[in-house]
C-alpha positions, -999 to 999 in steps of 0.1 A, spaced: -370 418 200 -389 445 219 -398 441 255 -435 437 247 -428 403 233 -417 389 266 -451 379 281 -461 358 252 -427 341 250 -429 332 287 -464 318 284 -454 296 255 -422 284 272 -441 276 304 -469 257 286 -443 237 267 -425 228 299 -458 214 313 -465 194 282 -498 212 275 -512 218 240 -525 252 230 -560 238 228 -558 225 264 -546 258 278 -571 277 258 -599 256 271 -587 260 307 -589 298 304 -620 299 282 -605 315 251 -601 301 216 -568 283 206 -563 308 177 -564 337 202 -540 320 225 -517 314 194 -517 351 187 -508 359 224 -480 334 224 -466 348 192 -467 383 207 -494 396 183 -518 404 210 -512 422 243 -524 406 275 -531 417 310 -557 419 337 -579 389 345 -569 369 314 -532 371 324 -542 360 359 -562 331 346 -533 319 324 -508 322 353 -531 301 375 -535 275 349 -498 273 344 -491 272 381 -469 303 383 -471 338 398 -487 364 375 -456 386 379 -434 359 364 -453 361 332 -455 399 330 -427 418 312 -423 443 340 -411 416 363 -381 409 340 -369 445 338 -343 440 365 -331 407 350 -328 423 316 -309 452 330 -285 428 349 -280 408 317 -271 440 298 -248 449 326 -231 416 323 -228 420 286 -210 453 291 -180 436 308 -150 424 289 -162 388 292 -195 397 277 -183 413 245 -196 385 223 -231 385 238 -261 394 216 -271 425 235 -302 432 215 -317 398 224 -313 400 262 -351 402 267 -357 372 245 -331 352 264 -347 362 297 -382 353 284 -373 319 268 -348 307 293 -354 323 327 -335 297 346 -303 301 325 -308 339 326 -310 338 364 -279 316 365 -260 341 343 -270 371 364 -261 352 396 -227 343 382 -221 379 372 -229 391 407 -208 364 423 -178 374 401 -183 410 412 -184 400 449 -152 380 446 -135 408 427 -145 432 455 -131 408 481 -98 405 462 -96 443 458 -102 449 495 -77 423 506 -51 435 481 -55 471 491 -52 461 528 -22 440 523 -4 467 503 -12 497 525 -25 487 560 1 503 584 -7 480 613 -4 449 591 28 461 576 44 468 610 33 434 624 48 415 594 80 435 597 82 427 634 77 390 627 103 389 599 128 407 621 124 382 649 127 353 625 159 368 611 174 373 646 165 337 657 180 323 625 212 343 630 216 332 667 208 296 659 233 297 630 261 308 654 253 281 679 252 254 652 283 265 633 306 273 662 318 241 680 336 258 709 319 287 726 327 299 760 299 291 785 293 327 792 287 335 755 267 303 750 244 313 779 240 348 764 231 334 730 206 310 746 191 339 765 188 360 733 173 331 715 147 326 742 138 364 742 136 366 704 114 334 703 91 349 729 88 382 710 81 362 678 53 343 695 38 375 708 40 392 675 25 363 656 -3 361 682 -10 398 679 -11 395 641 -35 366 642 -57 384 667 -58 415 645 -67 396 614 -95 376 633 -109 408 646 -108 425 612 -128 396 596 -159 408 615 -164 435 589 -149 463 568 -158 489 594 -130 478 617 -110 510 623 -72 508 625 -63 544 616 -76 579 623 -91 580 588 -109 547 593 -123 559 626 -136 591 610 -151 574 580 -169 549 603 -182 578 623 -195 596 592 -212 565 579 -228 559 612 -245 593 609 -252 590 572 -228 619 565 -255 643 579 -257 659 614 -292 672 620 -282 684 655 -257 708 640 -281 724 615 -297 749 638 -275 747 669 -272 782 685 -239 771 700 -224 742 680 -193 737 701 -210 717 729 -228 696 703 -195 689 685 -179 680 718 -208 656 726 -205 640 692 -168 634 695 -172 620 731 -200 597 721 -180 583 691 -153 570 714 -124 577 692 -92 558 702 -67 582 687 -61 618 694 -56 625 657 -91 613 649 -106 636 675 -87 666 662 -95 659 625 -132 652 632 -136 684 652 -122 704 622 -145 685 599 -176 692 620 -167 729 623 -165 731 586 -198 714 584 -213 741 606 -198 769 584 -212 753 552 -246 748 568 -247 785 578 -239 796 542 -264 771 527 -292 766 553 -308 731 551 -343 743 541 -331 767 514 -307 741 500 -334 715 497 -357 740 481 -330 749 456 -326 713 447 -364 708 443 -368 738 421 -344 725 395 -355 704 366 -320 690 361 -289 693 382 -272 728 380 -244 728 405 -231 762 394 -266 777 397 -270 764 433 -236 779 442 -245 812 427 -278 813 444 -261 812 478 -230 831 468 -206 804 477 -178 786 459 -183 754 440 -163 735 466 -186 747 494 -216 737 474 -202 703 467 -195 696 504 -230 708 514 -248 688 488 -228 656 497 -238 660 534 -275 667 530 -300 641 544 -298 608 525 -333 613 510 -324 647 494 -315 629 461 -332 602 443 -299 584 443 -270 591 467 -241 613 456 -204 609 465 -176 633 472 -138 631 472 -115 659 484 -77 660 481 -49 684 488 -23 696 464 -2 664 470 -31 643 457 -38 627 491 -75 622 498 -86 641 529 -123 633 526 -142 604 511 -179 598 507 -182 565 487 -210 557 464 -221 524 450 -205 516 417 -176 541 423 -152 523 447 -126 544 464 -92 532 476 -88 532 514 -53 547 514 -31 570 493 -42 584 460 -66 571 435 -65 566 398 -44 594 381 -71 597 354 -97 610 379 -109 645 370 -101 653 406 -64 653 398 -68 671 365 -85 699 383 -53 704 404 -35 714 372 -62 740 363 -71 759 395 -104 777 396 -115 760 363 -147 740 368 -149 707 350 -178 684 342 -170 649 330 -188 617 323 -168 587 336 -172 550 340 -153 529 366 -134 499 354 -144 464 366 -177 445 367 -206 461 383 -190 496 381 -214 524 371 -215 554 349 -213 588 366 -211 625 360 -183 642 380 -180 679 389 -145 690 398 -127 722 408 -95 731 426 -97 762 449 -72 779 472 -75 773 509 -80 805 527 -71 841 516 -40 848 496 -10 861 516 24 875 506 42 857 534 28 822 529 25 798 500 -9 793 483 -24 759 493 -50 743 470 -75 716 475 -97 699 449 -132 687 452 -150 661 430 -187 655 434 -198 622 420 -234 620 407 -250 588 391 -256 594 354 -292 600 346 -287 579 314 -287 546 333 -297 526 302 -266 538 282 -244 507 285 -212 500 266 -218 489 231 -208 454 222 -191 466 190 -170 495 201 -176 525 177 -147 543 163 -136 572 185 -150 555 217 -130 554 249 -119 523 268 -154 519 281 -169 517 247 -188 550 249 -180 582 230 -172 610 254 -171 588 285 -138 586 303 -127 552 315 -111 554 349 -101 530 377 -97 528 414 -60 523 418 -34 508 395 -30 476 416 -66 465 412 -75 481 378 -80 457 349 -77 483 322 -49 474 298 -24 498 281 -33 527 304 -11 557 301 -14 565 338 -5 530 351 21 531 380 23 494 388 11 461 373 -25 450 382 -33 418 398 -68 418 381 -55 401 349 -78 380 328 -60 349 338 -66 357 374 
């Protein structure tokens, strides 16, 4: 059923709910019952004053009867149908469902969003439990103290005759270990309580740097035209209040690279180049300024937030696959620690240095989006005979312009795991990826259907 049928269906459903006959409603809005019948059966378009009169007579907002007001709900229903749990849904009747049963449709959309929120919480907690260095060290300390106390208590319990001097020593050790256990447990509880205040709690240099970048929107206007950037960089670092020396060193290097990129691609010219394009030609932008694709990706990712209709993301990794820079984007979650999904085009680029790649990808999981990624691996610095060649890979993440292209309910032959031909299904990391039978899986996933 096309979207144009939605308004008539809503009018009919609302009238029926109120117990009104067609003749009664027609009389209230001063039209003939036959004309109202045509409207309700979607054979006449309706709008303007008549739609307003009908909405007033039915006691609802006009927007609730118009088809445009349901566009977001229909899109959300289609998004829910694209998940593994929605494979049996009649995708072509989503607009009819929203029109005839708005309450149930709203409940379905709300449940879908809530499931996505809960999955995100599980993913965040799992990633943290698996990789958080402070949490791992605290748990190790607690377990070590428990083991020591148990050992000492076992000796005291199993040995009937112990010299007073040794007994006093064991008692002293037991007291010291119990004190350390209490302190370690209290430290762990304090850390967890503090971290519950939000995801921005920084417990590593990388966390501090990412919080700093998010605070500035990944853009530093004060560095764009600074005659002497070093005092500005020093002021930014001082104002940020980093707690670790590593964070200060790393962010200074990052800001200096930002200044270099800004000099090669001035802000005004970069925005003009974007505005002059009908589509998105990354290679053309890089060629216009005579820079490498990696430089162009970094510069575009750190332009003002309103430079793009929708934000873009960026991931940079070194030759080991470790991420050295992350700019997240909605619908494309990134792991906080270690490497990401081995199916990312970012890692494929490492195996083909200086070869540009453009891929369409979809993240696994509910609420994940469809994106176009641009990837390339480039050497770091000039080649030298007395030093190895270091390589780093960039992956720019751009939301797909084809936002209405959702996974088909009946997967066509030749389609990937996401149900779309030519679209690569990828994940975040193996531990929280629900994709089954993946050739790149390193460990089992906790995101099973049963869970």
